[in-house]
C-alpha positions as CSV (number, residue, x, y, z in Angstrom):
1,X,48.9,144.3,192.6
2,X,45.5,145.9,193.2
3,X,44.5,149.4,194.1
4,X,43.7,148.4,197.7
5,X,47.4,147.6,198.3
6,X,48.4,151.2,197.6
7,X,47.6,154.0,200.1
8,X,47.3,157.6,199.0
9,X,48.3,160.2,201.6
10,X,47.9,163.8,200.6
11,X,48.4,162.9,196.9
12,X,51.5,160.8,197.6
13,X,52.2,157.2,198.3
14,X,53.3,156.1,201.8
15,X,56.8,154.7,202.4
16,X,56.4,153.3,205.8
17,X,54.6,154.9,208.7
18,X,56.4,158.2,208.8
19,X,57.8,158.8,205.3
20,X,55.8,160.1,202.4
21,X,56.6,161.2,198.9
22,X,56.2,165.0,198.6
23,X,56.1,167.2,195.5
24,X,56.7,171.0,195.2
25,X,54.0,173.5,196.3
26,X,51.1,173.8,193.9
27,X,50.9,176.4,191.2
28,X,48.4,179.2,191.7
29,X,45.2,179.1,189.6
30,X,43.7,176.5,187.4
31,X,45.1,175.2,184.2
32,X,41.8,174.1,182.7
33,X,40.3,176.7,180.4
34,X,37.3,175.7,178.3
35,X,37.2,178.9,176.2
36,X,38.5,177.3,173.0
37,X,36.3,174.2,173.4
38,X,33.4,176.6,173.9
39,X,34.4,178.3,170.6
40,X,34.2,174.9,168.9
41,X,30.7,174.2,170.2
42,X,27.5,175.1,168.2
43,X,24.0,173.9,168.0
44,X,21.9,172.4,165.2
45,X,18.3,171.5,164.6
46,X,18.5,168.5,162.3
47,X,15.9,167.4,159.8
48,X,13.9,164.3,160.7
49,X,15.9,161.1,160.2
50,X,14.2,157.7,160.6
51,X,15.1,156.0,163.8
52,X,17.0,158.9,165.2
53,X,15.6,160.6,168.3
54,X,16.9,162.2,171.5
55,X,15.8,163.5,174.9
56,X,13.4,166.4,174.8
57,X,13.1,169.0,172.1
58,X,15.1,171.9,170.8
59,X,18.5,172.3,169.2
60,X,21.2,169.7,169.8
61,X,24.7,170.5,171.1
62,X,27.5,169.6,168.6
63,X,31.1,170.4,168.0
64,X,33.1,171.5,165.0
65,X,35.8,169.0,164.1
66,X,38.8,171.2,163.3
67,X,40.0,174.8,164.0
68,X,42.6,176.0,161.5
69,X,44.9,178.9,162.5
70,X,44.6,181.9,160.2
71,X,47.4,184.3,159.2
72,X,46.2,186.9,161.7
73,X,46.3,184.4,164.5
74,X,42.6,183.8,164.7
75,X,41.0,180.4,164.2
76,X,38.4,179.2,161.7
77,X,36.1,176.3,162.5
78,X,35.8,173.7,159.7
79,X,34.6,170.1,159.1
80,X,36.3,167.0,157.7
81,X,36.9,166.1,154.1
82,X,36.4,168.2,150.9
83,X,34.0,171.1,151.3
84,X,31.3,171.8,148.7
85,X,30.2,175.5,149.0
86,X,27.2,174.9,146.7
87,X,25.6,172.3,149.1
88,X,27.4,173.5,152.2
89,X,28.5,170.0,152.9
90,X,31.8,168.2,153.7
91,X,33.0,164.9,152.4
92,X,32.9,163.6,156.0
93,X,30.9,166.2,157.9
94,X,31.1,169.2,160.2
95,X,30.4,167.4,163.5
96,X,31.3,163.8,164.6
97,X,30.3,161.4,167.4
98,X,34.0,160.8,168.4
99,X,34.5,164.5,169.4
100,X,31.0,165.1,170.7
101,X,31.3,162.2,173.1
102,X,34.8,163.1,174.4
103,X,33.8,166.8,174.7
104,X,30.8,165.7,176.8
105,X,33.3,163.9,179.2
106,X,35.3,167.2,179.5
107,X,32.2,169.2,180.4
108,X,31.0,166.4,182.8
109,X,34.3,166.4,184.6
110,X,34.2,170.2,184.7
111,X,30.7,170.2,186.2
112,X,29.4,172.2,183.3
113,X,26.3,169.9,183.2
114,X,24.2,172.2,181.1
115,X,26.7,172.0,178.3
116,X,27.2,168.3,178.9
117,X,23.5,167.7,178.7
118,X,23.3,169.5,175.3
119,X,26.2,167.5,173.9
120,X,24.8,164.2,175.2
121,X,21.5,165.0,173.5
122,X,23.4,165.6,170.3
123,X,25.3,162.3,170.7
124,X,22.3,160.2,171.4
125,X,20.6,161.6,168.3
126,X,23.4,160.0,166.3
127,X,22.7,156.6,167.8
128,X,20.6,154.2,165.7
129,X,18.0,151.8,166.9
130,X,20.5,148.9,166.6
131,X,22.7,150.6,169.3
132,X,25.4,151.6,166.9
133,X,26.3,155.2,166.1
134,X,26.4,157.3,162.9
135,X,29.8,159.1,162.9
136,X,29.2,162.2,160.8
137,X,26.7,165.1,160.6
138,X,26.6,167.9,158.1
139,X,26.4,171.6,159.1
140,X,22.6,171.5,158.7
141,X,22.3,168.4,160.9
142,X,21.8,165.9,158.1
143,X,23.4,162.6,158.9
144,X,26.2,161.2,156.7
145,X,26.4,157.5,157.4
146,X,28.9,156.9,154.5
147,X,31.7,159.4,154.5
148,X,34.3,160.3,151.8
149,X,36.9,159.1,152.4
150,X,35.3,155.9,153.5
151,X,35.1,155.1,157.2
152,X,35.0,151.5,158.4
153,X,32.5,150.2,159.1
154,X,30.5,151.7,156.2
155,X,27.8,152.7,156.8
156,X,29.2,154.0,160.1
157,X,26.3,152.6,162.2
158,X,26.5,149.1,160.7
159,X,28.8,147.6,163.3
160,X,31.2,148.1,166.2
161,X,33.5,151.1,166.0
162,X,35.7,153.5,167.9
163,X,32.8,156.0,168.0
164,X,30.5,153.4,169.6
165,X,33.2,152.8,172.2
166,X,33.5,156.5,172.9
167,X,29.8,156.9,173.1
168,X,29.8,154.2,175.8
169,X,32.4,156.3,177.6
170,X,30.3,159.5,177.5
171,X,27.0,157.8,178.4
172,X,28.6,156.0,181.4
173,X,30.1,159.2,182.8
174,X,26.9,161.0,181.9
175,X,24.7,158.6,183.8
176,X,27.0,158.9,186.9
177,X,26.9,162.7,186.8
178,X,23.1,163.1,186.2
179,X,21.6,160.3,188.3
180,X,21.3,162.6,191.4
181,X,20.5,165.9,189.7
182,X,18.2,164.9,186.9
183,X,16.8,161.5,187.3
184,X,14.7,161.6,184.1
185,X,17.7,162.5,181.9
186,X,19.9,159.9,183.7
187,X,17.3,157.2,183.0
188,X,17.3,158.2,179.3
189,X,21.1,157.9,179.3
190,X,20.9,154.5,181.0
191,X,18.5,153.2,178.4
192,X,20.8,154.4,175.5
193,X,23.8,152.9,177.2
194,X,22.1,149.6,177.7
195,X,21.2,149.7,174.0
196,X,24.9,150.2,173.2
197,X,25.9,147.4,175.5
198,X,23.4,145.1,173.8
199,X,25.1,146.0,170.5
200,X,28.5,145.1,171.9
201,X,27.2,141.9,173.3
202,X,25.7,140.9,170.0
203,X,28.6,142.1,167.8
204,X,31.7,141.7,170.0
205,X,31.3,139.9,173.3
206,X,29.6,137.0,171.5
207,X,33.3,136.0,170.9
208,X,34.2,136.2,174.6
209,X,36.6,133.3,175.4
210,X,37.7,132.9,171.8
211,X,41.3,133.7,170.8
212,X,42.9,134.8,167.5
213,X,46.3,133.6,166.5
214,X,48.6,136.4,165.4
215,X,52.0,135.3,164.3
216,X,52.0,132.5,166.9
217,X,50.6,134.5,169.8
218,X,47.0,134.1,171.2
219,X,45.2,137.5,171.3
220,X,41.6,138.1,172.5
221,X,39.0,137.9,169.8
222,X,36.5,140.0,171.9
223,X,38.0,143.5,171.7
224,X,36.0,146.2,170.0
225,X,37.3,146.5,166.4
226,X,40.1,144.2,167.6
227,X,41.5,147.1,169.5
228,X,42.6,147.4,173.1
229,X,42.7,151.1,172.5
230,X,39.0,151.4,171.4
231,X,38.0,148.9,174.1
232,X,39.7,150.9,176.8
233,X,37.6,154.0,176.1
234,X,34.4,151.9,176.5
235,X,35.8,150.5,179.7
236,X,36.1,154.0,181.1
237,X,32.4,154.5,180.6
238,X,31.4,151.1,181.8
239,X,33.4,151.5,185.0
240,X,31.7,154.8,185.7
241,X,28.3,153.3,185.1
242,X,28.9,150.2,187.2
243,X,30.3,152.3,190.0
244,X,27.1,154.3,189.9
245,X,24.8,151.3,190.2
246,X,24.8,150.0,186.6
247,X,23.4,146.7,185.5
248,X,24.6,143.2,185.9
249,X,25.1,143.1,182.2
250,X,27.3,146.2,182.3
251,X,29.4,144.6,185.0
252,X,29.9,141.5,183.0
253,X,30.9,143.5,179.9
254,X,33.3,145.5,182.0
255,X,35.0,142.4,183.4
256,X,35.3,140.7,180.1
257,X,36.6,143.8,178.2
258,X,39.1,144.4,181.0
259,X,40.3,140.8,180.8
260,X,40.9,141.2,177.1
261,X,42.9,144.4,177.5
262,X,45.0,142.9,180.3
263,X,45.9,140.0,178.0
264,X,47.5,142.4,175.6
265,X,50.5,142.9,177.9
266,X,53.7,142.1,176.0
267,X,57.5,141.8,176.5
268,X,59.5,142.1,179.7
269,X,62.0,144.4,181.3
270,X,64.6,143.7,178.5
271,X,62.3,142.4,175.7
272,X,60.3,144.7,173.3
273,X,57.8,146.3,173.9
274,X,59.0,146.4,177.5
275,X,55.8,145.5,179.3
276,X,53.6,147.8,177.2
277,X,50.0,146.9,176.6
278,X,49.7,146.5,172.8
279,X,46.8,148.5,171.3
280,X,45.9,146.4,168.3
281,X,44.8,142.7,168.4
282,X,45.9,142.1,164.8
283,X,49.6,142.8,165.3
284,X,52.3,142.0,167.8
285,X,54.6,144.5,166.1
286,X,52.6,147.7,166.6
287,X,52.4,150.2,169.5
288,X,51.0,153.8,169.3
289,X,50.5,156.5,171.9
290,X,47.3,157.9,170.5
291,X,44.3,156.3,172.2
292,X,46.4,154.0,174.3
293,X,44.3,154.4,177.4
294,X,44.6,150.8,178.4
295,X,46.4,151.4,181.8
296,X,43.9,154.0,182.9
297,X,41.0,151.7,181.8
298,X,42.4,148.8,183.7
299,X,42.8,151.0,186.8
300,X,39.2,152.1,186.5
301,X,38.0,148.5,186.1
302,X,40.1,147.5,189.1
303,X,38.6,150.2,191.3
304,X,35.2,148.7,190.6
305,X,35.9,145.0,190.3
306,X,39.1,144.5,192.4
307,X,40.9,143.0,189.4
308,X,44.7,142.9,189.4
309,X,46.6,146.0,188.3
310,X,49.8,144.2,187.3
311,X,49.4,144.8,183.5
312,X,48.7,148.5,184.1
313,X,51.7,148.7,186.4
314,X,54.0,147.1,183.8
315,X,52.8,149.6,181.1
316,X,53.1,152.7,183.3
317,X,56.1,151.9,185.6
318,X,58.0,149.8,183.1
319,X,57.3,151.0,179.6
320,X,56.5,154.7,180.1
321,X,59.8,155.7,181.6
322,X,61.6,154.1,178.6
323,X,59.2,155.9,176.2
324,X,60.0,159.3,177.8
325,X,63.8,158.8,177.7
326,X,63.4,157.7,174.0
327,X,61.7,160.9,173.0
328,X,58.1,160.8,174.3
329,X,54.7,159.5,173.3
330,X,55.2,158.8,169.6
331,X,52.4,158.0,167.2
332,X,54.0,154.8,165.9
333,X,56.5,152.2,167.1
334,X,56.0,149.8,164.2
335,X,58.1,148.2,165.8
336,X,60.9,150.7,165.4
337,X,60.0,154.2,166.3
338,X,58.9,155.4,162.8
339,X,56.1,157.9,163.2
340,X,57.5,160.3,165.8
341,X,54.8,162.8,165.6
342,X,53.3,163.5,169.0
343,X,49.8,164.7,169.8
344,X,47.8,165.5,172.9
345,X,45.7,162.3,172.4
346,X,48.8,160.3,173.1
347,X,50.2,162.5,175.9
348,X,46.9,162.5,177.7
349,X,46.6,158.7,177.5
350,X,50.1,158.4,179.1
351,X,49.2,161.0,181.8
352,X,45.9,159.5,182.7
353,X,47.5,156.0,183.0
354,X,50.4,157.0,185.3
355,X,48.0,159.1,187.5
356,X,45.5,156.3,187.7
357,X,48.1,154.0,189.3
358,X,49.5,156.8,191.5
359,X,52.9,157.5,189.9
360,X,52.8,161.2,190.5
361,X,56.5,162.0,189.9
362,X,56.4,160.2,186.6
363,X,53.1,162.0,185.7
364,X,54.9,165.3,186.0
365,X,57.5,164.3,183.5
366,X,54.7,163.2,181.1
367,X,52.7,166.4,181.5
368,X,55.8,168.6,181.0
369,X,55.2,168.0,177.3
370,X,52.4,170.5,177.4
371,X,54.7,173.2,178.9
372,X,57.7,172.8,176.6
373,X,59.4,169.5,177.3
374,X,59.0,168.3,173.7
375,X,61.0,168.1,170.5
376,X,60.0,171.7,169.6
377,X,61.0,173.0,173.0
378,X,57.8,175.0,172.8
379,X,54.6,175.0,175.0
380,X,51.8,172.9,173.3
381,X,49.1,174.3,175.6
382,X,48.1,177.9,176.1
383,X,46.2,178.3,179.5
384,X,45.1,181.8,178.5
385,X,43.0,180.5,175.6
386,X,42.5,176.8,176.4
387,X,44.1,175.9,173.1
388,X,46.1,172.7,172.7
389,X,48.0,172.7,169.4
390,X,47.5,169.8,167.0
391,X,50.9,168.2,167.5
392,X,54.6,168.4,167.0
393,X,56.4,166.6,164.3
394,X,59.4,164.3,164.8
395,X,61.7,167.1,163.6
396,X,60.2,169.6,166.0
397,X,57.7,171.6,163.9
398,X,54.5,172.6,165.8
399,X,51.2,172.3,164.1
400,X,49.5,175.5,165.4
401,X,46.0,174.4,164.4
402,X,43.8,173.5,167.4
403,X,41.0,171.1,166.5
404,X,38.5,169.3,168.7
405,X,40.5,166.2,169.5
406,X,43.6,168.1,170.6
407,X,41.6,170.6,172.6
408,X,39.6,167.8,174.3
409,X,42.5,165.8,175.4
410,X,44.5,168.8,176.4
411,X,41.5,169.8,178.7
412,X,41.3,166.2,180.1
413,X,44.9,166.5,181.0
414,X,44.5,169.9,182.5
415,X,41.5,168.8,184.6
416,X,43.6,165.9,185.8
417,X,46.5,168.3,186.7
418,X,44.1,170.7,188.5
419,X,43.0,167.7,190.6
420,X,46.7,167.1,191.4
421,X,48.1,170.6,191.9
422,X,51.5,169.5,193.1
423,X,52.0,167.4,189.9
424,X,50.8,170.4,187.9
425,X,53.4,172.7,189.5
426,X,56.2,170.3,189.0
427,X,55.2,169.7,185.4
428,X,55.3,173.4,184.6
429,X,58.7,173.7,186.3
430,X,60.1,170.7,184.3
431,X,58.8,172.1,181.0
432,X,60.4,175.5,181.4
433,X,64.0,174.6,180.3
434,X,66.1,172.5,177.9
435,X,65.5,168.8,177.2
436,X,68.4,166.4,177.4
437,X,67.8,162.7,176.5
438,X,69.9,159.6,176.3
439,X,67.5,156.7,175.4
440,X,66.6,154.3,172.7
441,X,68.0,155.1,169.3
442,X,67.7,153.6,165.8
443,X,70.5,152.6,163.4
444,X,69.1,151.8,160.0
445,X,70.3,148.4,158.8
446,X,70.9,149.9,155.3
447,X,73.7,152.0,156.8
448,X,75.9,148.9,157.0
449,X,79.0,148.2,155.0
450,X,78.1,145.0,153.2
451,X,74.9,143.4,152.3
452,X,72.1,144.2,149.8
453,X,69.3,146.7,150.3
454,X,65.9,145.4,149.3
455,X,62.9,147.8,148.9
456,X,59.5,146.1,149.1
457,X,56.5,147.6,147.1
458,X,55.2,149.1,150.3
459,X,56.8,150.1,153.5
460,X,53.6,149.0,155.3
461,X,53.3,145.2,155.6
462,X,49.7,145.3,156.8
463,X,50.7,144.8,160.4
464,X,54.0,146.6,160.8
465,X,56.3,148.9,158.8
466,X,59.9,148.7,157.4
467,X,61.5,151.7,159.2
468,X,63.2,153.2,156.2
469,X,61.0,151.6,153.6
470,X,63.5,148.9,153.0
471,X,65.6,146.2,154.7
472,X,69.1,144.6,154.5
473,X,69.9,141.0,153.6
474,X,73.5,139.9,153.9
475,X,76.1,137.2,154.5
476,X,78.2,139.7,156.4
477,X,77.6,143.3,157.5
478,X,79.4,145.9,159.6
479,X,78.0,149.0,161.3
480,X,79.7,151.9,162.9
481,X,77.7,153.0,165.9
482,X,77.6,156.3,167.8
483,X,79.6,156.0,171.0
484,X,78.0,155.9,174.4
485,X,79.5,155.8,177.9
486,X,76.7,153.5,179.0
487,X,76.3,149.8,178.1
488,X,73.5,149.2,175.6
489,X,71.1,146.5,174.8
490,X,71.2,145.6,171.1
491,X,67.9,144.7,169.5
492,X,68.1,144.0,165.8
493,X,64.7,144.4,164.2
494,X,64.4,141.3,162.0
495,X,61.7,139.7,159.9
496,X,60.9,136.4,161.5
497,X,59.8,133.9,158.8
498,X,59.4,130.2,158.5
499,X,62.4,129.6,156.3
500,X,65.8,128.7,158.0
501,X,68.2,131.6,158.6
502,X,70.5,132.8,161.4
503,X,72.5,135.9,162.2
504,X,75.4,136.0,164.7
505,X,76.3,139.3,166.2
506,X,79.5,140.6,167.8
507,X,81.6,143.6,168.6
508,X,85.3,143.4,168.2
509,X,86.1,140.0,169.8
510,X,83.0,139.9,172.0
511,X,80.1,137.7,170.9
512,X,76.7,139.3,171.6
513,X,74.4,136.5,170.5
514,X,72.7,134.6,167.7
515,X,69.2,135.1,166.3
516,X,67.2,132.3,164.6
517,X,65.2,134.1,161.9
518,X,63.0,131.0,161.1
519,X,60.9,131.1,164.3
520,X,57.8,132.8,163.0
521,X,54.7,131.4,164.6
522,X,51.5,130.5,162.7
523,X,50.3,133.6,160.8
524,X,46.7,133.3,161.9
525,X,44.7,136.6,161.3
526,X,47.9,138.6,160.8
527,X,47.8,140.5,157.5
528,X,51.3,139.4,156.4
529,X,53.4,136.3,156.6
530,X,56.4,136.7,158.9
531,X,56.6,139.4,161.6
532,X,59.0,142.3,162.3
533,X,60.3,141.9,165.8
534,X,63.1,143.5,167.8
535,X,65.1,140.7,169.3
536,X,67.3,141.4,172.4
537,X,70.8,140.0,172.1
538,X,71.7,138.3,175.4
539,X,75.0,140.2,175.8
540,X,75.0,144.0,176.0
541,X,77.2,146.2,173.9
542,X,80.0,147.4,176.2
543,X,80.5,151.1,177.0
544,X,82.2,153.1,174.2
545,X,81.9,150.2,171.7
546,X,81.2,151.6,168.2
547,X,81.6,148.5,166.0
548,X,78.9,146.0,165.3
549,X,79.2,143.0,163.0
550,X,76.7,140.4,161.9
551,X,77.3,137.2,159.9
552,X,74.2,135.8,158.2
553,X,73.2,132.5,156.6
554,X,69.9,131.6,154.9
555,X,66.9,134.0,154.6
556,X,67.8,137.0,156.8
557,X,66.0,140.3,156.6
558,X,67.1,143.0,159.0
559,X,65.1,146.3,159.2
560,X,67.0,148.3,161.8
561,X,69.0,148.0,165.0
562,X,67.6,149.5,168.2
563,X,70.2,150.5,170.8
564,X,68.9,150.9,174.4
565,X,71.1,152.2,177.2
566,X,70.9,149.9,180.2
567,X,70.3,153.1,182.1
568,X,68.5,155.7,180.0
569,X,67.9,159.3,181.1
570,X,65.8,162.4,180.6
571,X,67.0,165.7,182.1
572,X,64.5,168.6,182.3
573,X,64.6,171.9,184.2
574,X,65.2,170.9,187.8
575,X,64.5,167.2,187.3
576,X,66.1,164.0,186.1
577,X,64.5,160.7,185.2
578,X,66.6,157.5,185.0
579,X,65.1,154.3,183.6
580,X,66.7,150.8,184.0
581,X,66.6,147.7,181.9
582,X,69.3,146.1,184.1
583,X,68.9,142.8,185.8
584,X,70.5,144.1,189.0
585,X,70.6,147.4,191.0
586,X,72.9,150.1,189.8
587,X,74.3,153.2,191.4
588,X,74.5,156.0,188.9
589,X,76.2,159.4,189.0
590,X,73.8,162.3,188.5
591,X,74.4,165.8,187.2
592,X,72.0,167.6,189.6
593,X,71.4,167.6,193.3
594,X,68.1,167.3,195.2
595,X,66.0,164.5,196.4
596,X,66.2,161.1,194.7
597,X,63.2,158.8,194.6
598,X,63.9,155.3,193.5
599,X,61.1,153.1,192.3
600,X,61.0,149.3,191.7
601,X,59.9,147.6,188.5
602,X,56.4,147.3,190.1
603,X,56.1,151.0,190.7
604,X,56.7,150.9,194.5
605,X,58.9,153.5,196.1
606,X,62.0,151.8,197.3
607,X,64.0,154.6,198.7
608,X,64.3,158.4,199.1
609,X,67.4,160.4,200.0
610,X,69.0,163.8,199.5
611,X,71.9,163.8,196.9
612,X,74.5,166.3,195.7
613,X,75.6,166.9,192.1
614,X,77.9,164.1,190.9
615,X,76.9,161.8,193.7
616,X,75.4,158.4,193.0
617,X,71.8,157.4,193.2
618,X,70.3,153.9,193.2
619,X,68.3,152.7,190.2
620,X,66.4,149.4,190.8
621,X,66.4,146.7,188.2
622,X,63.7,147.3,185.7
623,X,62.6,150.4,187.7
624,X,63.1,154.1,187.5
625,X,64.6,156.9,189.6
626,X,63.5,160.5,189.8
627,X,65.8,163.3,191.1
628,X,64.2,166.7,191.8
629,X,66.3,169.7,192.5
């Protein structure tokens, strides 16, 4: 599916000639408020550093890295790493290229071009003659190429990096914004961007067409730092640059990077990770929300190149609804949901993706996180100050600090919502009440009756993580599960190895399926032999079943058991989201009345109709349905 096949009418997709999706009336006023981001800004006149220059003269725009909340409610700007008051330096530094580049994007999109110009001058000062970028700068402007703790690469301008990718993002959007208002500055940005692209060609794209083997799967070898996440941020800048008349070389880099990102699509409707785009090219067992801007990057590339949107649609229309019903954009499914901390960087990535492919109803459910639909039940964004808090833990504790990254991505989200006021209004409505979820849950394997618990030296394997720091090996094991009125897919998370071993799973007298544990593919560049993988049993657990039994033979290592309702749900204030992993359509009773919008697995609106409380709505196989009161 490509962008050209979807028609936008007044912010909504068409359903036939006379039927369009509508959202509630927009909220009054803008959500974006740059006051806190302005507070984080400062300027510096650095001492001369060989090879480091910028456009024009005068102080450079930079940005403090963190803002810690003080007991009186005020905020203190600080840098990263240990502070030495004698030298007035930090182990890392006060300002960094990652945040300066992303803040420049915020000011560019806000049309604050004077501020964006200062930040872009500061960012380009950090660029070395080789095209790479020094990450850290001390309070007096001194560059710190080797930080404590150590960053990779070290020195930070010695190779490709996240901060090089983010610099490409800022330079691409900067060139697009300045080319008609300040041609001289735009040409400077073009030259610096071409220098960065040359570095990527020399260091990364030289491997275009080569593939790494990772536990039997072929993954692209030409991603920046082997990351689809890092590469996606470069793609955002390259797409803006090419759209604005960028070079043939930039178009080629854009196409090749987008191809690599698209090849990271994994799973299916019923197979983990449920059509998500994997972020890391060294693991097939790792997904994280932070920086996962792969779908929005593919949409941006598609708008320029006309490339297919299918992988982005799978990630947004397929995986994201399941992520929301499971609890939201967690920091780590490794492969079980382990790090359930949620930060604006992850929420913004989900929001930008669903908006980029036009799924506005779903976007409102994502954005509701900022307004209270999170584990804390508390707003994470304050429109009066422009602060976005630094995150909420898995047990619902809000980190009230408000550093640069959270502030930046909060503002990127608010700018996107200001551009879609109906989505903004609905998101605020959805965030204003209680959160009720019925989605993917985790049962630790060690909770079984029977078997032996094994605790490895480290929970982290190098490519994945044992969910409870240990696993279960057994000949026979039994689990008592929480009851559910909905049938559930059963996905034991097992360590696939090369030694023979099988487990056979059942509930009461019903056989659910057998797993061959000896099917690990060639290790390749994977950091660990074997691979943790959730394996979907072919037969679902029936409604109300609470007993699960497994018989094992040979080398069997079970980490956890994922239980996924075949229809999962998220109920917010005045809205309901239903997500399906069924292979056939279902009619589901709903607790609220309103208008029901049913979407297919490909994100296309299938039907719309008015419903009453307790009536039944259609949920398409692998699709999702939204009910709005």
